[in-house]
TORZAPA-159742 format. One record per residue: residue in three letters; x, y, z of N, C-alpha, C in turn. Coordinates in steps of 0.2 Angstrom, whole numbers, padded with zeros to 4 digits, always signed. Example, Ala and Ser with C-alpha at 12.3 -4.5 7.8 and 13.67 -1.06 7.14 Angstrom:
% residues 2
ALA+0066-0028+0039+0062-0022+0039+0066-0016+0039
SER+0064-0011+0035+0068-0005+0036+0064+0000+0039
//
This chain:
% residues 123
UNK-0043-0123+0043-0045-0122+0051-0041-0115+0053
UNK-0047-0109+0056-0041-0104+0058-0038-0104+0064
UNK-0033-0101+0065-0029-0104+0072-0034-0099+0080
UNK-0030-0097+0084-0037-0094+0086-0027-0089+0087
UNK-0032-0083+0089-0024-0076+0090-0024-0072+0097
UNK-0020-0073+0100-0020-0069+0105-0015-0064+0107
UNK-0016-0058+0108-0011-0050+0110-0011-0054+0116
UNK-0003-0054+0120-0004-0050+0123+0002-0043+0124
UNK+0001-0038+0131+0005-0034+0132+0009-0032+0138
UNK+0016-0036+0134+0022-0037+0139+0027-0034+0143
UNK+0031-0031+0149+0036-0028+0147+0035-0017+0147
UNK+0040-0018+0145+0039-0011+0144+0033-0007+0141
UNK+0029-0011+0133+0021-0007+0130+0017-0008+0141
UNK+0016-0016+0140+0015-0015+0148+0012-0008+0154
UNK+0021-0007+0154+0022-0001+0158+0018+0006+0156
UNK+0020+0006+0148+0015+0011+0144+0009+0013+0144
UNK+0007+0008+0142+0000+0007+0141-0003+0009+0147
UNK-0005+0007+0155-0005+0009+0159-0006+0016+0162
UNK+0001+0018+0160+0001+0024+0160-0004+0029+0156
UNK-0004+0027+0148-0008+0028+0146-0015+0030+0147
UNK-0020+0024+0149-0022+0022+0152-0028+0027+0157
UNK-0021+0026+0161-0023+0031+0167-0027+0038+0166
UNK-0019+0042+0161-0019+0048+0159-0027+0050+0158
UNK-0026+0044+0150-0034+0047+0144-0038+0044+0151
UNK-0039+0038+0154-0045+0041+0158-0047+0046+0164
UNK-0039+0050+0166-0042+0056+0170-0045+0062+0166
UNK-0040+0060+0158-0044+0068+0157-0052+0066+0150
UNK-0053+0061+0151-0059+0058+0149-0066+0059+0156
UNK-0062+0059+0162-0065+0060+0167-0066+0069+0168
UNK-0061+0071+0166-0061+0078+0166-0066+0083+0160
UNK-0070+0077+0155-0073+0082+0152-0069+0081+0144
UNK-0061+0080+0147-0056+0079+0138-0060+0075+0133
UNK-0061+0078+0125-0063+0071+0123-0058+0071+0119
UNK-0054+0076+0117-0048+0073+0111-0040+0079+0117
UNK-0039+0070+0115-0030+0076+0118-0024+0070+0116
UNK-0017+0071+0115-0013+0069+0114-0014+0059+0116
UNK-0017+0058+0125-0015+0054+0124-0022+0049+0123
UNK-0027+0051+0125-0033+0049+0121-0031+0048+0111
UNK-0031+0051+0111-0030+0046+0103-0023+0042+0103
UNK-0020+0044+0104-0013+0039+0105-0015+0031+0110
UNK-0021+0030+0117-0022+0025+0118-0029+0023+0112
UNK-0032+0027+0109-0037+0023+0103-0036+0022+0099
UNK-0028+0024+0095-0024+0020+0092-0021+0015+0092
UNK-0017+0014+0096-0015+0006+0099-0019+0001+0100
UNK-0026+0004+0102-0032-0003+0106-0035-0004+0098
UNK-0036+0002+0093-0037+0001+0084-0032-0006+0085
UNK-0026-0007+0082-0020-0009+0082-0018-0016+0083
UNK-0021-0016+0092-0019-0026+0095-0026-0025+0095
UNK-0032-0022+0088-0037-0025+0087-0037-0029+0079
UNK-0034-0024+0075-0031-0027+0069-0027-0032+0070
UNK-0022-0032+0074-0017-0037+0075-0020-0046+0075
UNK-0025-0044+0082-0027-0049+0086-0032-0053+0076
UNK-0033-0048+0073-0039-0052+0067-0032-0054+0061
UNK-0027-0052+0062-0022-0051+0057-0015-0053+0059
UNK-0011-0056+0062-0008-0057+0066+0001-0054+0060
UNK-0002-0054+0053+0005-0050+0048+0004-0045+0047
UNK-0003-0039+0050-0005-0034+0047+0003-0029+0049
UNK+0006-0028+0054+0009-0026+0055+0018-0025+0049
UNK+0020-0022+0050+0028-0021+0045+0034-0027+0046
UNK+0037-0032+0043+0040-0036+0047+0047-0031+0049
UNK+0052-0033+0052+0058-0031+0053+0062-0037+0050
UNK+0067-0034+0046+0070-0038+0042+0078-0042+0047
UNK+0078-0046+0050+0083-0051+0054+0086-0049+0055
UNK+0091-0044+0051+0099-0041+0053+0097-0033+0056
UNK+0093-0031+0058+0087-0024+0059+0085-0026+0064
UNK+0086-0034+0068+0082-0034+0075+0087-0032+0078
UNK+0086-0026+0087+0090-0025+0090+0096-0029+0095
UNK+0099-0030+0095+0102-0036+0101+0101-0035+0106
UNK+0098-0031+0108+0095-0032+0116+0089-0033+0116
UNK+0084-0032+0112+0080-0038+0112+0077-0045+0111
UNK+0083-0047+0105+0084-0055+0106+0086-0056+0110
UNK+0091-0053+0115+0093-0056+0120+0085-0057+0125
UNK+0086-0052+0127+0077-0050+0130+0072-0057+0128
UNK+0072-0057+0124+0066-0058+0125+0065-0064+0118
UNK+0072-0066+0117+0073-0075+0112+0070-0072+0106
UNK+0071-0066+0103+0067-0065+0099+0067-0070+0092
UNK+0065-0071+0087+0063-0073+0081+0061-0071+0076
UNK+0058-0066+0078+0054-0061+0070+0054-0054+0076
UNK+0052-0048+0071+0049-0044+0076+0045-0039+0069
UNK+0040-0036+0072+0035-0033+0069+0034-0028+0072
UNK+0032-0020+0069+0030-0014+0066+0022-0013+0064
UNK+0022-0008+0069+0013-0008+0067+0016+0003+0074
UNK+0016+0006+0062+0015+0014+0067+0004+0016+0071
UNK+0008+0018+0074+0003+0023+0078+0003+0028+0077
UNK-0002+0034+0078-0004+0041+0077+0007+0047+0080
UNK+0003+0050+0076+0007+0054+0081+0015+0051+0079
UNK+0014+0050+0075+0022+0045+0071+0026+0040+0081
UNK+0021+0039+0084+0023+0031+0089+0023+0025+0083
UNK+0026+0021+0087+0028+0016+0084+0026+0009+0090
UNK+0022+0005+0089+0021-0001+0090+0027-0009+0088
UNK+0031-0009+0093+0032-0016+0092+0031-0023+0094
UNK+0030-0028+0091+0028-0033+0094+0029-0039+0090
UNK+0028-0046+0093+0033-0052+0091+0029-0057+0088
UNK+0029-0064+0085+0023-0067+0083+0026-0075+0085
UNK+0021-0077+0089+0024-0085+0091+0016-0087+0090
UNK+0019-0097+0091+0014-0099+0088+0016-0109+0085
UNK+0011-0111+0087+0009-0119+0086+0005-0117+0081
UNK+0004-0125+0080+0000-0129+0075-0008-0124+0080
UNK-0010-0125+0085-0016-0123+0087-0020-0117+0087
UNK-0013-0111+0089-0014-0105+0089-0009-0101+0087
UNK-0008-0090+0088-0003-0088+0084-0005-0086+0092
UNK+0000-0084+0094+0003-0078+0099+0008-0073+0098
UNK+0003-0064+0099+0009-0059+0099+0008-0056+0107
UNK+0012-0055+0105+0017-0050+0112+0020-0044+0106
UNK+0017-0038+0112+0018-0030+0109+0024-0028+0118
UNK+0029-0026+0111+0035-0028+0118+0036-0023+0119
UNK+0035-0017+0115+0038-0011+0113+0032-0005+0112
UNK+0031+0003+0116+0026+0006+0113+0030+0012+0114
UNK+0034+0019+0107+0037+0021+0109+0036+0025+0104
UNK+0039+0035+0106+0036+0039+0101+0045+0035+0098
UNK+0041+0044+0094+0049+0039+0085+0056+0042+0086
UNK+0059+0047+0091+0060+0046+0095+0065+0040+0097
UNK+0063+0037+0103+0066+0030+0105+0067+0028+0101
UNK+0060+0026+0097+0065+0020+0091+0068+0021+0089
UNK+0069+0028+0083+0077+0027+0083+0082+0023+0088
UNK+0083+0028+0091+0088+0027+0096+0090+0019+0099
UNK+0084+0013+0096+0083+0008+0099+0083+0003+0096
UNK+0084+0004+0086+0086+0003+0082+0090+0004+0076
UNK+0094+0009+0080+0102+0012+0082+0101+0019+0076
UNK+0095+0021+0071+0096+0025+0069+0096+0031+0070
UNK+0099+0034+0066+0103+0041+0066+0099+0049+0063
UNK+0099+0054+0066+0097+0059+0063+0100+0061+0056
UNK+0097+0063+0051+0100+0066+0046+0102+0073+0046
//
């Protein structure tokens, strides 16, 4: 039996996606067919589709590497990462039961914000 899968964009990811949607929509109305924002927005839509088809599509982040701030904010048990265009990242968690699997996208961020969130230092 295949479980029903849902993908929800919440928190900071929802704010980022709404802003990106607005900017890319305005650019398309102006006749711009290819920009950083349009590429990123399309990359996010594609990855969300792939996550809906396979919730385990991304790379699982080791439990010991999950930022404490995210554990406290979302009561996380797992965290997954998907690489987007231009070195951006999408962070999500998977929750489920016997009937359905729900993925919550928590963050859509550039490489610098991702490194800061996970405490990675530049070399």
